[in-house]
Structure formats: structure tokens, C-alpha cells
SEKOL-266957 format. One record per residue (C-alpha): chain; z negated, x negated, y negated. Coordinates in pm, whole numbers, always signed. Each point is the difference from the previous one (the first is absolute). Example, Ala and Ser with C-alpha at 12.3 -4.5 7.8 and 13.67 -1.06 7.14 Angstrom:
% SEKOL-266957
  mol       z       x       y
    A    -780   -1230    +450
    A     +66    -137    -344
This chain:
% SEKOL-266957
  mol       z       x       y
    A  -14427   -4812   -7338
    A    -167    +384     +33
    A    +257    +282     -55
    A    -131    +173    -359
    A    -115    +333    +100
    A    +198    +325    -146
    A    -274     +97    -240
    A     -30    -371    -121
    A    +362     -71     -43
    A    +189      -7    -383
    A    +214    +255    +181
    A    -299    +283     -16
    A    -122    -170    -295
    A    +314     +89    -205
    A     +36    +361    +145
    A    -360     +60     -63
    A     -19    -143    -368
    A    +411    +180     -36
    A    -148    +370    +111
    A    -311     -58    -158
    A    +179     -57    -351
    A    +185    +275     +42
    A    -332    +211     +91
    A    -152    -105    -309
    A    +285     +42    -245
    A     +25    +370    +202
    A    -401     +65     -88
    A     +24    -116    -342
    A    +337    +257     -77
    A    -192    +277    +201
    A    -331     -51    -204
    A    +212     -18    -328
    A    +243    +283    +107
    A    -279    +241    +156
    A    -210     -56    -364
    A    +259     +73    -190
    A    +106    +291    +224
    A    -343    +146     -50
    A     -34     -58    -312
    A    +330    +173     -47
    A     -58    +310    +204
    A    -400     +60    -169
    A    +228     -37    -354
    A    +257    +237    +126
    A    -261    +247    +163
    A    -230      -6    -297
    A    +280     +41    -260
    A    +152    +311    +240
    A    -332    +167     -46
    A     -43     -82    -371
    A    +351    +147     -20
    A    -147    +316    +153
    A    -295     +22    -144
    A    +131     +36    -352
    A    +105    +377     +51
    A    -338     +68    +177
    A    -145    -159    -308
    A    +201    +232    -195
    A     -78    +343    +184
    A    -339     -69     -15
    A     -11    -108    -372
    A    +126    +359     -77
    A    -230    +160    +189
    A    -306    -190    -114
    A    +131     +23    -384
    A     +78    +409     +72
    A    -322    +171    -218
    A    -229    +175    +241
    A    -162    +307    -158
    A    -248     +71    +282
    A    -138    -137    +322
    A    +245    +213    +177
    A    +287    -185    -147
    A    -207    -280     -16
    A     -12     +28    +421
    A    +372    +112     +16
    A     +79    -335    -148
    A    -204    -179    +214
    A    +174    +193    +349
    A    +317    -126    -199
    A     -62    -362     -16
    A     -94      +4    +351
    A    +318    +172    +133
    A    +227    -260    -220
    A    -177    -307    +134
    A     +28    +161    +388
    A    +328     +55     -65
    A     +54    -364    -113
    A    -182    -111    +283
    A    +202    -150    +293
    A     -45    -178    +300
    A     -29    -359    -169
    A    -209    +155    -316
    A    -305     +74    +213
    A    -219     +81    -320
    A     +24    +149    -349
    A    -257     +28    -235
    A     -16    +168    -372
    A    -270    -114    -194
    A    -102    +109    -371
    A     -68    -267    -262
    A    -370     +22     +49
    A     +85    -105    +348
    A     -63    +361    +172
    A    +198     +72    +292
    A    +223    +315     -64
    A    +261     +13    +303
    A     -12    -199    +325
    A    +225     +17    +306
    A    -262     -95    +279
    A    -343     +34    -106
    A    -129    +322    -175
    A    -368    -110     -11
    A     +87    -270    -269
    A    +145    +276    -251
    A    -192     +32    -277
    A    -169    -279     +61
    A      +2    -397    -189
    A    +231    -260    +158
    A    -148    -396    -115
    A    +349    -202    +129
    A     +96    -251    -225
    A    +379    +113     +12
    A     -81    +312    -143
    A    -208    -219    -266
    A    +296    -191     -96
    A    +276    +262     -24
    A    -265    +231    -212
    A     -36    -273    -250
    A    +386     -77     -11
    A     +47    -320    +166
    A    +263     -49    +268
    A     -65     +99    +278
    A     +32    -260    +305
    A     +53    +120    +363
    A    -294     -75    +216
    A     +94     -59    +413
    A    -313     +71    +237
    A     -31     +62    +363
    A    -166    +275     +97
    A    -309     -40    +170
    A     -18    +253    +284
    A    +343     +36    +108
    A    +135    -332    -120
    A    +283    +173    -207
    A    +162    -246    -245
    A     -36    +193    -356
    A     +86     -95    -345
    A    -216    +232    -303
    A    +221    +120    -308
    A    -165     +99    -351
    A    +224    +170    -215
    A     -98    +105    -381
    A     +74    +341    -113
    A    +101     +30    -383
    A     -61    +288    -209
    A    +406    +132     -50
    A     +86    -261    +215
    A     +51    -183    -362
    A    -308     -77    -158
    A    -267    -259     +71
    A    -228    +248     +34
    A     -82     -33    +426
    A    -179    +332    +148
    A     +34     -89    +338
    A     +48    -179    +289
    A    +244     +23    +332
    A    -172    -207    +257
    A    +142     -51    +355
    A     +33    -196    +298
    A    +311     -74    +221
    A     +80    -148    +364
    A    +163    -326     +15
    A     +27     +47    +351
    A    +350     +71     -39
    A     +87    -289    -187
    A    -210    -249    +241
    A    +221    +194    +319
    A    +318    -117    -211
    A    -132    -347     -35
    A    -139     -39    +384
    A    +421    +112    +126
    A    +107    -259    -277
    A    -219    -254    +148
    A     +80     +50    +335
    A    +364     +14     -77
    A    -100    -381    -168
    A    -214    -105    +316
    A    +293     +78    +200
    A    +284    -165    -203
    A    -242    -337     -26
    A     -60     +73    +396
    A    +376     -88     +33
    A     +48    -231    -263
    A    -253    -196    +145
    A    +197     +68    +386
    A    +290    -129    -185
    A    -135    -272    -169
    A    -176    -108    +287
    A    +369     -45    +211
    A    +116    -174    -289
    A    -292    -270     -31
    A     +15    -108    +370
    A    +388     -44     -47
    A     -45    -182    -297
    A    -287    -148    +170
    A    +223    -120    +270
    A    +230    -120    -217
    A    -267    -279    -117
    A    -214     -26    +272
    A    +311    -108    +231
    A     +51    -317    -158
    A    -337     -94     -18
    A     -53     +60    +381
    A    +339    -229     +54
    A    -193    -264    -222
    A    -307     +22    +163
    A    +205     -57    +328
    A    +143    -235    -162
    A    -358    -202    -107
    A     -90     +26    +359
    A    +277    -150     +83
    A      +1    -280    -183
    A    -400     -47     +92
    A    +132     -79    +327
    A    +257    -218    -130
    A    +304    +203     +34
    A    +233     -70    -272
    A    +294    +152    +127
    A     -51    +364     -82
    A    +116    +154    -326
    A    -140    +305    -191
    A    +249    +266     -64
    A     +77     +94    -318
    A     +35    +371     -99
    A    +113     -10    -337
    A     +10    -218    -384
    A    -361    +160    -103
    A    -294    -183     -32
    A     -76     +24    +383
    A    +313     -97     +37
    A     -21    -315    -211
    A    -380     -52    +205
    A    +206      -9    +371
    A    +243    -271    -202
    A    -250    -174    -102
    A    -188      +4    +330
    A    +304    -148    +181
    A     +45    -273    -260
    A    -349     -36     +83
    A     +58     -33    +322
    A    +284    -248      +2
    A    -270    -212    -249
    A    -265     +13    +295
    A    +259    -113    +279
    A     +51    -305    -226
    A    -343     -80     -58
    A    -105     +46    +287
    A    +261    -209    +176
    A    -102    -300    -268
    A    -355     +57     +55
    A     +92     -16    +374
    A    +166    -295     -39
    A    -270    -211    -206
    A    -243    +146    +221
    A    +168    -142    +304
    A     +70    -329    -218
    A    -392     -36     -92
    A     -78     +73    +348
    A    +174    -288    +146
    A    -153    -191    -302
    A    -291     +67    +149
    A     +48     -27    +330
    A    +143    -375     -29
    A    -256    -126    -257
    A    -200    -292    +131
    A    -267    +157    -189
    A    -193    +269     +96
    A      +1    +329    -193
    A    -259    +269     +36
    A     +59    +361    -287
    A    -270    +238     -36
    A     -63    +350    -133
    A    -192     +71    -270
    A    -349     +16    +229
    A    +101    -316    +155
    A    +120    +134    +320
    A    +291    -248    +162
    A    +280    +185     -22
    A    +294    -323     +88
    A     -51    -327    +137
    A    +231    -268     +92
    A     +39    -198    +305
    A     -86    -371     -93
    A    -333    +255    -156
    A     -97    +114    +303
    A     +31    -341    +190
    A    -194    -153    -260
    A    -266    +276     +74
    A     +25     -31    +329
    A     +13    +383     +44
    A    +274    +259    +121
    A    +167    +245    -206
    A    -152    +311    +175
    A    -322     -88    -105
    A     +12     -24    -368
    A    +110    +290     -29
    A    -200    +221    -258
    A    -264    -327     -13
    A    -115     -82    -322
    A    +107    -349    -159
    A    -356    -164      -2
    A     -47     +93    +305
    A    +324    -207    +110
    A     -54    -289    -193
    A    -348     -19    +147
    A    -179     +54    -361
    A    -336    +178     +28
    A      -7    +201    -336
    A    +143    +274     -68
    A     -13     -43    -381
    A    +230    -322     +74
    A    +347    +252     -34
    A    -165     +78    -314
    A     +15    -342    -130
    A    +368     -58    +179
    A    +113    +263    -222
    A    -171     -82    -330
    A     +20    -395     +34
    A    +257     -70    +257
    A    -137    -323     +82
    A    +131    -196    +283
    A    -256     -69    +290
    A      -1    -228    +322
    A    -114    +103    +276
    A     +18    -172    +380
    A    +123    +211    +315
    A    +220      +2    +281
    A    -116    -102    +405
    A    -103    -272    +215
    A    +293    -140     +18
    A    +170     -43    -351
    A    -249     +60    -341
    A    +151     +98    -343
    A    -107      -4    -354
    A    +130    +236    -195
    A      -3     +15    -365
    A     +39    +385     -67
    A    +129    +100    -340
    A     +30    +384    -108
    A    +196    +147    -266
    A     -57    +387     -89
    A    +266    +287     +51
    A      -1    +168    -309
    A    +179    +312    -144
    A    +155     +22    -338
    A    -344    +245    -107
    A    -204    -307     +70
    A    -167    +171    +297
    A     -42    -288    +343
    A    +205    +140    +269
    A    -106    -297    +269
    A      +1    -390      +8
    A    +264    -244    +194
    A    -215    -297    +150
    A    +241    -303     +58
    A    -150    -243    +247
    A    +100    -349     -15
    A     -78    -255    +295
    A    -159    -286    -172
    A    -127    -167    +335
    A    +221    -326      +0
    A     -27     +24    -429
    A    -378     +25     +67
    A      -4    -284    +302
    A    +167    -237    -186
    A    -204     +10    -341
    A    -313     -62    +273
    A    +203    -265    +105
    A     +48    -149    -304
    A    -350     +57    -128
    A     -98    -181    +338
    A    +310    -256     -92
    A    -147     -55    -309
    A    -380     -22     +83
    A     +88    -206    +323
    A    +184    -268    -237
    A    -281     -23    -235
    A    -271     -37    +217
    A    +207    -266    +212
    A     +54    -172    -396
    A    -332     +12    -150
    A    -122    -146    +334
    A    +152    -341     -54
    A     +15      +3    -357
    A    -371     +48      +1
    A     -97    -255    +219
    A    +261    -227    -182
    A    -182     +78    -315
    A    -375     -98    +123
    A    +197    -337    +117
    A    +112     -96    -257
    A    -308    +112    -255
    A    -183    -249    +257
    A    +229    -238     -54
    A     -41     +39    -365
    A    -320     -29      -9
    A     +22    -361    +119
    A     +33     +67    +346
    A    +312    -225     +10
    A    -189    -331     -67
    A    -132     +67    +335
    A    +193    -119    +236
    A    -139    +124    +319
    A     +59    +384    -160
    A    +310     -61    -185
    A    +241     -36    +255
    A    -185    +291    +182
    A     +10    +218    -303
    A    +384    -103     -44
    A    +103    +105    +331
    A    -134    +342     +41
    A    +222     +37    -385
    A    +286    -105    +189
    A     -81    +201    +318
    A      -3    +309    -239
    A    +260     -41    -211
    A    +221     -80    +351
    A    -124    +354     +86
    A    +130    +149    -314
    A    +285    -123     -26
    A     +93     +87    +384
    A    -181    +395     -80
    A    +269     +27    -280
    A    +315    -136    +206
    A    -100    +227    +235
    A      +2    +281    -228
    A    +383    -150    -179
    A    +103     +51    +409
    A    -131    +337     +29
    A    +142     +79    -356
    A    +353     -93    +122
    A     -10    +161    +347
    A     -75    +316    -198
    A    +297     -68    -228
    A    +301    +193     +73
    A    +188    -293    -103
    A    -154    -207    +341
    A    +266    -118    +222
    A     -36    -208    +337
    A    +205    -329     +61
    A     +53     +87    +392
    A    +164    -210    +262
    A      -6     +19    +382
    A    -283    -202    +116
    A     -75     -88    +398
    A    -364    +188     -22
    A    -136    -196    +349
    A     +51    -364    -193
    A    -123    +165    -363
    A    -321    +189    +130
    A    -114    -353    +222
    A    +100    -223    -278
    A    -273    +224    -228
    A    -247     -13    +320
    A     +36    -341     +49
    A     -45     -98    -397
    A    -323    +176     -19
    A     -75    -152    +323
    A      +4    -372    -178
    A    -222    +149    -292
    A    -260    +192    +145
    A    -366    -192     -36
    A    -158    +271    +194
    A     -15     -48    +388
    A    +204    +349     +69
    A    +188     +15    +289
    A    +399    +115     -72
    A    +150    +204    +296
    A    +371     +69      +9
    A    +178    +321    +169
    A    +324     -58    -158
    A    +353     +38    +178
    A    +193    -301     +59
    A    +326    +156     -34
    A    +121      -7    -370
    A     -38    +291    -195
    A    +266     -22    -336
    A    -140    +263    -289
    A    +141     +47    -320
    A    -271    -126    -221
    A    -110    -166    -308
    A    -224    -277    +138
    A    -165     -94    -320
    A    -148    +416      -3
    A     -94     -12    +338
    A    -133    -385     +35
    A    -244    +142    -274
    A     -56    +338    +242
    A    -148    -213    +276
    A    -145    -250    -246
    A    -234    +237    -141
    A     -59    +204    +345
    A    -102    -312    +212
    A    -208    -133    -329
    A    -198    +275     +18
    A     -28     -29    +426
    A    -144    -340     -51
    A    -253     +89    -275
    A    -149    +250    +220
    A     +31    -154    +293
    A    -330    -145    +167
    A     -49    -381     +95
    A    +161     -34    +356
    A    +174    +322     -29
    A    +353     +91    +104
    A    +323    +142    -200
    A    +295    +168    +242
    A    +327     +12    -184
    A    +245    +223    +152
    A    +359    +144      -4
    A    +130    +334    +174
    A    +373     +33     +39
    A     +53    +386    -125
    A    +383    +171     -33
    A     -21     +41    -323
    A    -225    -260    -127
    A    -242    -291     +89
    A    -400     +57     -20
    A    -205    -343    -109
    A    -328     +23     +49
    A    -266    -222     -67
    A    -404     +42    +133
    A    -294    -117     -90
    A    -372     -25    +178
    A    -178     +49    -346
    A    -226    +223    -138
    A    +237    +304     +43
    A     +70    +279    -252
    A    -283    +343      -5
    A    +261    +276    +110
    A     +48    +202    -291
    A     +93    -281    -223
    A    +307    -154    +227
    A    +271    +148    -175
    A    -146    -126    -369
    A     +68    -340     +66
    A    +350      +4    -133
    A    -146    +168    -308
    A     -44    -257    -284
    A    -283    -181     -96
    A    -167    +134    +353
    A    -270    -165    +149
    A    -168     +77    +298
    A    -280    -278     -65
    A     +46     -59    -381
    A    -292    -264     -34
    A    +148    -203    +299
    A    +389     +24    -108
    A     -68    -127    -361
    A    -184    -271    +155
    A    +305     -82    +209
    A    +187     -13    -298
    A    +218    +339     +69
    A    +134    +218    -283
    A      +0    +318    +247
    A    +415      +1     -69
    A    +120    -160    +271
    A     +49    +292    +231
    A     +99    +210    -256
    A    +279    -245     -77
    A     +85     -36    +352
    A     +56    +398     +12
    A    +189     +13    -251
    A    +235    -295    +112
    A      -3    +186    +322
    A     +85    +280    -135
    A    +330    -164    -182
    A    +118     -80    +335
    A      -7    +342    +121
    A    -281     -65    +262
    A    -297    +139     +38
    A    -412    -155     -12
    A    -284     +90    +153
    A    -334    -121     +87
    A    -277     +84    +340
    A    -346     -75     -25
    A    -356      -1    +191
    A    -313     -93    -156
    A    -102    -312    +165
    A    +316     -56    +198
    A    +251    -118    -207
    A    +303    +144    -211
    A    +388     +10     +75
    A    +227     +46    -263
    A    +393    +155    +121
    A    +285     -40    -233
    A    +389     +67     +83
    A    +310     -90     -97
    A    +365    +148     +61
    A    +186    -136    +298
    A    +321     +13    +138
    A    +156    -153    +328
    A    +340     +54     -59
    A      +6    -191    -297
    A    -175    -258    +127
    A    +256     -29    +266
    A    +254     -68    -270
    A    -260    -302    -166
    A     -23    -112    +387
């Protein structure tokens, strides 16, 4: 995790906010203080001027009220008034004027040119009308000096309401503002010093808060890395201390949850790994994130090739919108896959991985190997179809002949016996078929038992061959290649007799006139191998392994003509397997077929019987 920069840290933000709050408070206090100070200084200044002007007003009133008999006295009075106001003028009071009730300037301190002239000033008018005067503050344009204008009415005899004139003056406020600047400078210095002390205290206080937070941040990183042994240091009993304790409590709980989750994950991984069914998990986009070994084997892919591959590509589905149907419908599909050595028929069931909020986070696909089930279902369908066909053919024939007999053919002495003979033949054929089916049913049953006995197989095999030699009607020559030594085997003689009868009967059926049937026995270390070879039409190469399937015939028309049910070699296979042996065939078209089967043989046990 990237380290937080100083200017982005909460430490800096805390100090900055703390200082800004102090600055804001100081500014608010300063603005209020300066404003009130300015008002107070101005008020005091005006009041001071006003008190001093009272004496001036009295003196001017005395001079203006004195009787003047001639112009010389009038002129002397004006000079006296000018002398009075000049004495009143100070560094603060820059301009003083005496104005009569006609707004004529009688005396002035600065400009003699305005003497005897009328002054049109609002504050003078207000004073002449007896309206309370209000000081007017202004800034002189030429010098930028800040001034205050004041007008004081002169009442006759100082007691009457008869206003005979006005004293107008201008006073400089620079001294007042100089005092304010000094006070502001002192205030600013105090503010800067306060800010420095405040910043130092803020840094100290921020460290008391940020240090535990930095420690908790390090703890969070350790937790993310799986280290649950580290603990956060508790610095106090305040809220941050309680937070640190809670963080340590959370660490303990996370450690317990992690251990439990890891245990469950291992259990789940073990279950998925040892499942016989294939399991595939995807993310929300359909990319494979998990696949177990059975799924890899069924789909014939390696773990490296399925990384980030889409499930539709992995399952061989062309349309990408198949994934949406997997999520929405969650129907199972049937696919075929595998290698040249082994093919699979798989049923794939889908289940959406859904969060509590309802959002689909992925899909779980379970692959079931239904190859054997499909094979069994196919064999069952074929078996039912074959049995139905095998029974329908003789039944149809019998119905036709019986209908003919019912229609009057029974009265024909030449035709009736033939029809009855055909009906009897077809009936016997159905009986054989039913008996073979019953026998196969018993062989398929788990309750099937063999009645074994120790038999000299050499004599046993020779007697069966001799029986066929006596009953055969074809001109076929038997050739025997059987050892003369006694070979004792533990077999069920009835079942092995039926095996040999079925194989020899097929050899006789398909052998041509003048052909040969060769019987051979080979003694192997742990078994004896019996082979019966004919010189018949042979079997196509691709169908040799199918002759042991139920109802399979190479030439169906000829087989039915010869009365076969198509179950003889299937029964022989089940009986040989029940003895722990094996059975197979080799054939070449136009040359003939050889059927082989083996039965267990133990020479040591044979010595005991001898």
C-alpha cells in the first residue's frame, strides 16, 4: 500500500483545520475589536472636540452679541473673532470658521478669500435650523488626510433658541488612526504568536490522535497479509483507545473466521477433488475459475489450457448467448466429448452463484458421466426392439397360416399338414427365444450360481464333438487338435456344454458343404484356450466384436432361415465370464471364423485330483 503524503495525511489536515479555526476566531474577534475600537476612538475624539468647542461658542457669542456702533467696531469685532478662533486652532483642528445666520463667513483660520462669502453647506444649514448635528467624516482628496466636519450652533445669550450663527470646524483624524494602527499591529503580533503556539499544540494533539491511527493502519495491512499475531497498542481509555481495543477484538475474530474458512475451504477442495463427477466454476462473465480433475479428464483438457477460457468454448457450445440461458434457465444439456481411446456422453447441470442482493456472481456446472447409462438405455431399446421383432415374425406367420386353416384349408389333406408343421416350427422357435431370454435374465441376476465340479476336460470335449459327429447332416469334416493328457478343470458342465453347443452349432450353420471344422485346445500357464474354427463366409472386420451382442447377426435373413435367435453367442459370453474366462473371435471374409474362449486351469490342483 502506497504511503500517504504529508499534505494528504490526517495529521496535516487536523493541524490545518485547528489553525484555521483559530485564525477564523482571531479574525472575527479582531474585526469586532477594531470596529468597536474605531467607533470608540471616533466617539471620544468627537466628544473631546465638542467639549472644547463649548468655550469657543461662548466667546464667539459674546463677540457677536456685542453692540457695534460703526464699521470700525464691526471690523474690530471680526478681527477679534478671528483671533479667538486662531487661538482655538491646534494640530488636530485644522480649520475653524464663524458663519452668521445668513450663511456668511465672518472669520476663518485658513482662507481669507472666503470671508464675507456665503457658504452653502448642509451641516451649517442643519445647525442654523437647530437640528442636532452629526459629525461628517471625509477624506481630503489632495492629501488623503482623514477629517471630520462639525457644525455648532451659536445661540443668542447662550440661553435663547434664537440662533445667530454657526461655528464650523474641520479636525484631523490621523492621530486616531495612528493609534488604531498601533493597536492593530500589537493585535497582529499577538495573533501570530498565538497561532504559533496553537500550531505547536495542534501538532502535539494531532500526534496523540494520528499515532494510534497509524498503528491501526499498519495492523490493517498485516491483517490483509494474513498476520493475525500483531496487536494494536492501546494508548488510553478514550474513544481512540476503545477503537484500538475493538480493532484487537476484530483481529481475534478475523483469525477465528479465517481458520474456519480455511478449514471449510480445504474440506470443499477435498470434496471437489475427490468427486467422481466433474465440477466447473465460472465468474460473472463466464470465465472458468475452478475445475476439478474428473472434469479435466472428461473434457480431455489440461489445467493450463482452461485458464480464463469461457465455459461455452470449454464445453464446445457455439453461441455465446448459451451462457445467458445457463444463468436464466439453468437447464441441463447433453454433450459428447472424449478421445479416440474413450468417448464420453455427459449431462451438464448448471446452478447460478447468487449473492444475497440477487446479483449473479457466476455459474457452477456439474458434469455427470452418463456414457454407461446411455449405453444401457440404448441396449435396452435395441433389446426391446429385437425381442419385439423376433416375436412378431413367427406370430405373424402363425396368424397367417391359422387364418388360412380357419378359412377352410384344414379340409385340404395336402395343405393342412404343411400349415400345421409351419405353425409348430414357429411355436418351437418362440419357445427357444423365450428360454434363451430367461437364461440370459438368470445370468444377469446377482443370485446366479454355478454348480461346479472337477472334470477331465479332454474327455468332456471329445464327447461333445462325437455327439455332433453323430448328429450332423452336412458333409463337414471335423478336425481335432486336442491333447491326449488329462486336463482337470473346475467348471459347471451344463453351462460349458451349452457354450460349446452354441459355438459348434454356429460353425455348422455357416460351414459350406465339404468344409472343415477344427477343434483345438492350448494349455497355458493359468488357463486353457479352446478354439473352434470354421470355413464359412466369415465376418466383416468392423463387426467381429459385435457377434457376442444380443440379437446381433451378420446375415439376418440367413440366420432366421436357419432358425437362430441371435442369443447363442451372447449366452456363451455370459457363461464364460461367469467362469472367470474370456471369449473372442477372429474372422476373415470368405475364409472363415475362429471363436476362442478360455477357462481357468491350475496344474497343481490337477495333481491333487489325479
